[in-house]
NUVOTI-192693 format. One line per field, with one value per residue (C-alpha): x, z, y; residue in three letters. Coordinates in nm, 2 decimals. Layout:
residues N
east X,...
up Z,...
north Y,...
keti ALA,...
//
This chain:
residues 173
east -4.43,-4.20,-4.49,-4.48,-4.08,-4.13,-4.37,-4.21,-3.82,-4.10,-4.16,-3.85,-3.67,-3.98,-3.85,-3.53,-3.62,-3.85,-3.58,-3.26,-3.54,-3.65,-3.40,-3.07,-3.05,-3.13,-2.82,-2.52,-2.16,-1.85,-1.73,-1.95,-2.19,-2.35,-2.66,-2.81,-3.02,-2.70,-2.54,-2.85,-2.88,-2.54,-2.55,-2.88,-2.74,-2.46,-2.65,-2.82,-2.80,-2.75,-3.03,-3.19,-2.91,-2.96,-3.38,-3.28,-3.04,-3.26,-3.54,-3.32,-3.18,-3.52,-3.60,-3.27,-3.36,-3.65,-3.52,-3.60,-3.21,-3.14,-3.02,-2.95,-3.16,-3.41,-3.25,-2.86,-2.91,-3.08,-2.88,-2.55,-2.74,-2.87,-2.48,-2.33,-2.62,-2.54,-2.19,-2.11,-2.36,-2.20,-1.82,-1.98,-2.19,-1.93,-1.69,-1.74,-1.44,-1.59,-1.99,-1.86,-1.64,-1.87,-1.56,-1.47,-1.90,-1.81,-1.52,-1.71,-1.98,-1.77,-1.60,-1.93,-2.00,-1.71,-1.74,-2.14,-2.05,-1.69,-1.96,-2.23,-2.02,-1.85,-2.20,-2.30,-1.99,-2.07,-2.40,-2.29,-2.43,-2.23,-2.03,-1.84,-1.46,-1.22,-1.13,-1.46,-1.58,-1.28,-1.39,-1.72,-1.62,-1.35,-1.66,-1.83,-1.63,-1.51,-1.89,-1.93,-1.68,-1.81,-2.20,-2.21,-2.07,-2.40,-2.64,-2.53,-2.67,-3.05,-3.00,-2.87,-3.12,-3.44,-3.23,-3.21,-3.60,-3.71,-3.59,-3.54,-3.78,-3.95,-4.11,-4.18,-4.16
up -0.02,-0.19,-0.24,0.10,0.08,-0.18,-0.02,0.32,0.15,-0.07,0.29,0.45,0.14,0.14,0.46,0.40,0.07,0.29,0.53,0.26,0.06,0.38,0.66,0.49,0.19,0.43,0.63,0.45,0.56,0.47,0.11,0.03,0.28,0.26,0.07,0.36,0.08,-0.14,0.14,0.25,-0.08,-0.19,0.22,0.09,-0.21,-0.07,0.18,-0.10,-0.41,-0.74,-0.86,-0.57,-0.60,-0.95,-0.92,-0.59,-0.70,-1.05,-0.80,-0.60,-0.89,-1.03,-0.72,-0.74,-1.06,-0.95,-0.67,-0.67,-0.63,-0.95,-1.23,-1.53,-1.71,-1.61,-1.57,-1.53,-1.18,-1.26,-1.51,-1.28,-0.94,-1.13,-1.29,-0.91,-0.69,-0.92,-0.87,-0.49,-0.44,-0.69,-0.52,-0.13,-0.20,-0.37,-0.07,0.27,0.43,0.27,0.39,0.77,0.83,0.85,0.81,0.49,0.36,0.50,0.28,0.02,0.03,0.05,-0.25,-0.41,-0.36,-0.52,-0.81,-0.84,-0.81,-1.04,-1.25,-1.23,-1.35,-1.63,-1.82,-1.67,-1.87,-2.23,-2.18,-2.26,-1.94,-1.67,-1.43,-1.28,-1.18,-1.11,-0.82,-0.69,-0.80,-0.65,-0.29,-0.34,-0.50,-0.20,0.10,0.00,0.07,0.38,0.49,0.37,0.61,0.86,0.84,0.71,1.01,1.23,0.88,0.81,1.15,1.07,0.72,0.84,1.08,0.85,0.58,0.80,0.92,0.61,0.40,0.66,0.58,0.89,0.76,0.93,0.78
north -2.16,-1.94,-1.66,-1.64,-1.54,-1.32,-1.13,-1.13,-1.02,-0.69,-0.57,-0.62,-0.44,-0.18,-0.08,-0.07,0.14,0.36,0.43,0.52,0.75,0.93,0.95,0.81,1.07,1.34,1.32,1.50,1.29,1.36,1.17,1.12,0.89,0.54,0.38,0.13,0.03,-0.11,-0.24,-0.40,-0.57,-0.66,-0.86,-1.02,-1.17,-1.30,-1.47,-1.59,-1.87,-1.65,-1.67,-1.54,-1.29,-1.16,-1.17,-0.89,-0.68,-0.63,-0.51,-0.35,-0.20,-0.10,0.07,0.27,0.38,0.47,0.67,1.06,1.10,0.97,1.03,0.81,0.62,0.41,0.02,0.09,0.02,-0.26,-0.37,-0.34,-0.46,-0.78,-0.86,-0.79,-0.93,-1.29,-1.25,-1.20,-1.49,-1.72,-1.58,-1.66,-1.94,-2.20,-2.12,-2.22,-2.08,-1.75,-1.88,-1.90,-1.57,-1.24,-1.06,-1.16,-1.03,-0.68,-0.68,-0.87,-0.62,-0.28,-0.37,-0.44,-0.07,0.03,-0.17,-0.10,0.33,0.24,0.03,0.29,0.63,0.50,0.37,0.69,0.85,0.66,0.70,1.07,1.19,1.47,1.32,1.54,1.60,1.28,1.40,1.44,1.09,0.92,1.09,1.01,0.65,0.58,0.73,0.49,0.22,0.32,0.46,0.07,-0.12,0.10,0.06,-0.35,-0.49,-0.32,-0.40,-0.78,-0.92,-0.77,-0.87,-1.22,-1.26,-1.16,-1.35,-1.67,-1.60,-1.58,-1.83,-2.10,-2.42,-2.56,-2.86,-3.16,-3.44
keti MET,TYR,THR,ARG,ARG,GLY,ILE,TYR,SER,THR,ALA,VAL,PHE,ALA,LEU,VAL,TYR,LEU,ALA,GLN,ILE,MET,ILE,ILE,ASP,GLU,VAL,HIS,LEU,PRO,PHE,GLY,GLY,PHE,SER,VAL,PHE,LEU,ILE,PHE,THR,LEU,CYS,TRP,ALA,ALA,LEU,SER,THR,PRO,GLU,VAL,GLY,ALA,ILE,VAL,GLY,PHE,PHE,ALA,GLY,LEU,CYS,MET,ASP,PHE,ALA,PRO,THR,SER,ASN,GLY,PRO,ILE,GLY,GLN,TRP,ALA,LEU,ILE,LEU,ALA,ALA,LEU,GLY,PHE,THR,ILE,ALA,PHE,LEU,ARG,TYR,GLY,ASP,ASP,SER,LEU,ARG,SER,ASP,PRO,LEU,SER,LEU,VAL,VAL,PHE,VAL,ALA,ALA,ALA,VAL,VAL,VAL,ALA,LEU,THR,VAL,TYR,ILE,VAL,LEU,ASP,ALA,VAL,LEU,GLY,ASN,GLU,VAL,GLY,ARG,LEU,SER,GLN,LEU,PHE,ARG,THR,VAL,ALA,GLY,ASN,GLY,LEU,TRP,THR,LEU,ALA,ILE,ALA,PRO,PHE,ILE,LEU,PRO,ILE,ALA,SER,ARG,LEU,HIS,ARG,GLY,ILE,PHE,GLU,THR,ARG,GLU,PHE,GLN
//
């Protein structure tokens, strides 16, 4: 049962990752654009239990670490997304009013994208990497948050349907 879920989830994430690398990364949008893979990962984590959210965040972070556009050390995105995946799943898992409201998920994901990018920039600066001008960083992080608010309502139904299809048990008793 768990093996089937893992294989299907891996296939879904591989397709989203390939779409991000081959299509979305080639489109240059104003104010920094967006990451479909990051949005999808955080939506998936929010729909899951905290343990699954952390596991999904870790492996998605490893994929982002190995992306051609990544310039940070390997493991930086994995650390950030594992912690953020657990946190967003934990916050949504226990509160039924948040679980039933799709608008709250969109706002949660947009806030999580902003937090993820901010933590990534801060860790990059702490590790001694060149991060750029503060005005440019603010514009990029704010732009990603706004793009996420615009894109997440379209990704959420797809992620929700795929998540439900993979993780619903259909056992007969």
